[in-house]
KOLBAMAR-986875 format. One line per 8 residues: number of its first residue (from 1); their letters; for each residue x, y, z of C-alpha. Coordinates in steps of 0.1 Angstrom, whole numbers, plus 5000, padded with zeros to 4 digits. Example, Ala and Ser with C-alpha at 12.3 -4.5 7.8 and 13.67 -1.06 7.14 Angstrom:
<pts>
1	as	5123 4955 5078 | 5137 4989 5071
</pts>
This chain:
<pts>
1	xxxxxxxx	5000 5000 5000 | 5012 5035 4991 | 5030 5054 5018 | 5012 5086 5009 | 4982 5078 5031 | 4992 5089 5066 | 5028 5095 5074 | 5037 5124 5051
9	xxxxxxxx	5007 5144 5063 | 5015 5138 5100 | 5052 5145 5096 | 5045 5177 5077 | 5021 5189 5104 | 5046 5182 5131 | 5073 5200 5111 | 5055 5233 5106
17	xxxxxxxx	5036 5233 5139 | 5068 5229 5160 | 5085 5257 5140 | 5058 5281 5130 | 5041 5280 5164 | 5072 5287 5184 | 5074 5316 5209 | 5100 5320 5236
25	xxxxxxxx	5119 5344 5256 | 5147 5351 5282 | 5150 5371 5313 | 5180 5391 5325 | 5190 5410 5356 | 5211 5441 5359 | 5222 5450 5394 | 5238 5484 5394
33	xxxxxxxx	5261 5497 5421 | 5234 5522 5429 | 5205 5499 5437 | 5179 5524 5428 | 5191 5522 5392 | 5189 5485 5389 | 5165 5464 5369 | 5163 5429 5382
41	xxxxxxxx	5138 5416 5356 | 5143 5424 5319 | 5121 5402 5298 | 5129 5397 5261 | 5103 5378 5240 | 5107 5366 5204 | 5088 5342 5181 | 5086 5329 5146
49	xxxxxxxx	5097 5340 5120 | 5127 5351 5141 | 5133 5386 5129 | 5154 5393 5160 | 5166 5427 5148 | 5130 5439 5154 | 5129 5426 5190 | 5135 5456 5212
57	xxxxxxxx	5140 5459 5249 | 5150 5486 5275 | 5180 5482 5298 | 5194 5504 5325 | 5227 5521 5320 | 5234 5524 5357 | 5241 5561 5350 | 5213 5579 5367
65	xxxxxxxx	5177 5571 5356 | 5187 5570 5319 | 5178 5538 5301 | 5190 5526 5267 | 5169 5509 5240 | 5185 5478 5225 | 5175 5451 5201 | 5186 5416 5194
73	xxxxxxxx	5209 5408 5164 | 5200 5389 5133 | 5172 5381 5109 | 5166 5344 5104 | 5131 5346 5089 | 5142 5334 5054 | 5152 5299 5064 | 5124 5295 5089
81	xxxxxxxx	5097 5307 5065 | 5111 5285 5037 | 5110 5255 5060 | 5074 5262 5070 | 5063 5268 5034 | 5077 5235 5023 | 5059 5217 5051 | 5025 5234 5043
89	xxxxxxxx	5027 5226 5006 | 5039 5190 5013 | 5009 5185 5036 | 4984 5199 5010 | 4999 5178 4982 | 5000 5146 5001 | 4964 5151 5012 | 4953 5158 4976
97	xxxxxxxx	4973 5128 4963 | 4957 5105 4989 | 4922 5116 4978 | 4930 5111 4941 | 4947 5078 4947 | 4918 5064 4967 | 4887 5078 4950 | 4899 5085 4914
105	xxxxxxxx	4921 5055 4907 | 4910 5053 4870 | 4917 5090 4864 | 4950 5086 4882 | 4962 5059 4858 | 4947 5074 4826 | 4974 5078 4800 | 5000 5073 4827
113	xxxxxxxx	4998 5110 4834 | 4990 5107 4871 | 5019 5085 4881 | 5043 5105 4861 | 5033 5138 4877 | 5033 5121 4911 | 5068 5108 4905 | 5082 5142 4895
121	xxxxxxxx	5065 5160 4924 | 5078 5134 4949 | 5114 5139 4936 | 5110 5177 4939 | 5097 5176 4974 | 5124 5152 4985 | 5150 5178 4973 | 5131 5207 4989
129	xxxxxxxx	5129 5189 5022 | 5167 5183 5022 | 5175 5219 5013 | 5149 5234 5036 | 5158 5212 5066 | 5195 5219 5062 | 5189 5257 5059 | 5167 5257 5089
137	xxxxxxxx	5192 5237 5110 | 5218 5263 5102 | 5193 5291 5109 | 5183 5275 5143 | 5220 5273 5153 | 5223 5311 5146 | 5191 5318 5165 | 5205 5300 5196
145	xxxxxxxx	5236 5321 5195 | 5217 5354 5190 | 5194 5346 5219 | 5220 5332 5243 | 5217 5353 5275 | 5255 5357 5278 | 5256 5372 5242 | 5226 5395 5250
153	xxxxxxxx	5243 5408 5281 | 5272 5419 5261 | 5250 5444 5243 | 5243 5463 5275 | 5267 5491 5284 | 5260 5486 5321 | 5273 5450 5319 | 5307 5462 5307
161	xxxxxxxx	5314 5478 5340 | 5327 5456 5367 | 5309 5474 5395 | 5276 5462 5381 | 5263 5426 5382 | 5245 5412 5352 | 5228 5378 5354 | 5207 5354 5333
169	xxxxxxxx	5175 5344 5351 | 5159 5324 5324 | 5171 5310 5290 | 5149 5303 5260 | 5137 5268 5256 | 5145 5254 5221 | 5132 5219 5224 | 5103 5224 5200
177	xxxxxxxx	5126 5240 5174 | 5150 5211 5177 | 5121 5188 5171 | 5111 5207 5140 | 5146 5200 5125 | 5143 5163 5133 | 5109 5161 5116 | 5123 5180 5086
185	xxxxxxxx	5150 5154 5080 | 5124 5126 5087 | 5102 5141 5060 | 5132 5140 5036 | 5138 5103 5043 | 5101 5095 5039 | 5097 5113 5006 | 5130 5101 4992
193	xxxxxxxx	5121 5065 5002 | 5087 5069 4986 | 5103 5077 4952 | 5107 5040 4944 | 5071 5032 4952 | 5059 5060 4930 | 5083 5050 4902 | 5067 5015 4901
201	xxxxxxxx	5034 5032 4892 | 5048 5048 4861 | 5050 5033 4827 | 5088 5035 4828 | 5090 5006 4853 | 5064 4985 4833 | 5083 4990 4800 | 5115 4980 4817
209	xxxxxxxx	5100 4947 4829 | 5086 4938 4795 | 5119 4945 4776 | 5137 4911 4779 | 5108 4890 4765 | 5105 4913 4735 | 5142 4907 4727 | 5137 4869 4728
217	xxxxxxxx	5107 4871 4705 | 5127 4892 4680 | 5156 4867 4681 | 5133 4837 4676 | 5115 4853 4646 | 5147 4863 4629 | 5161 4827 4632 | 5130 4812 4615
225	xxxxxxxx	5132 4837 4586 | 5169 4835 4580 | 5180 4816 4548 | 5161 4783 4548 | 5133 4763 4563 | 5141 4728 4576 | 5107 4715 4566 | 5116 4717 4529
233	xxxxxxxx	5142 4690 4533 | 5137 4653 4538 | 5149 4633 4568 | 5181 4623 4550 | 5191 4657 4540 | 5180 4655 4503 | 5148 4667 4488 | 5114 4650 4485
241	xxxxxxxx	5101 4637 4452 | 5066 4624 4444 | 5060 4589 4455 | 5063 4575 4419 | 5063 4587 4384 | 5063 4569 4350 | 5084 4573 4319 | 5078 4559 4284
249	xxxxxxxx	5108 4541 4268 | 5116 4539 4232 | 5094 4508 4227 | 5063 4525 4240 | 5064 4508 4274 | 5058 4527 4306 | 5085 4525 4332 | 5075 4531 4368
257	xxxxxxxx	5100 4543 4394 | 5096 4546 4432 | 5120 4564 4456 | 5114 4539 4484 | 5126 4507 4465 | 5146 4494 4435 | 5135 4504 4400 | 5106 4483 4388
265	xxxxx	5095 4478 4352 | 5059 4475 4344 | 5066 4455 4313 | 5097 4437 4301 | 5106 4429 4265
</pts>
């Protein structure tokens, strides 16, 4: 039974749900030498599609009541959105392919068009899953670096002074994003493995299976038509004559001959 029934749809849902539905954050603490200038709870929230350069937050400078406005570094939306887009379209196509394969089997096999389109699309999605998962894995690695609390603390001018104490109270949880990468590569394995099953539905596989018998038929026919036919010869390698025929000699008597025995004369002088 074809693998397009359940698993590609479920794996695609898990892939874009764990990535596209992510939201996380971190919490920092800046304890200034002058306690009245401290901020012990700085919350920084971010989410899909991870345009971190648009995530702004305020931090104390530990120089009076003045605060500075900062933002995270990096824009990783391209790889994340590309990954989610592949997952959504893979889900829609696998759902449509399942409906066609179950309820419109005759239309699917008509003129071999359905299996051929299915084969090409499966190859394309296998390639896209590989590229998209690899790109998102690299993008996720950069997101982890950009949202690392120790890296974010370096952006604050107050944390560059040894008299102030800067701490990380909470780090972002990336488990769901890690899961999305795993499901991305699982989708690639699933779609790539399904190429063989889709290929068997095409006419290419059927023509390849019929090719050897066609060659044997051609060789047999060419042998029967080449040069001579054995049936035209007798069992001893000569040629067949009529069972008997008569000849008239110079005296008007008829002589009868037979191939199967010695010469016999009908009349003797």
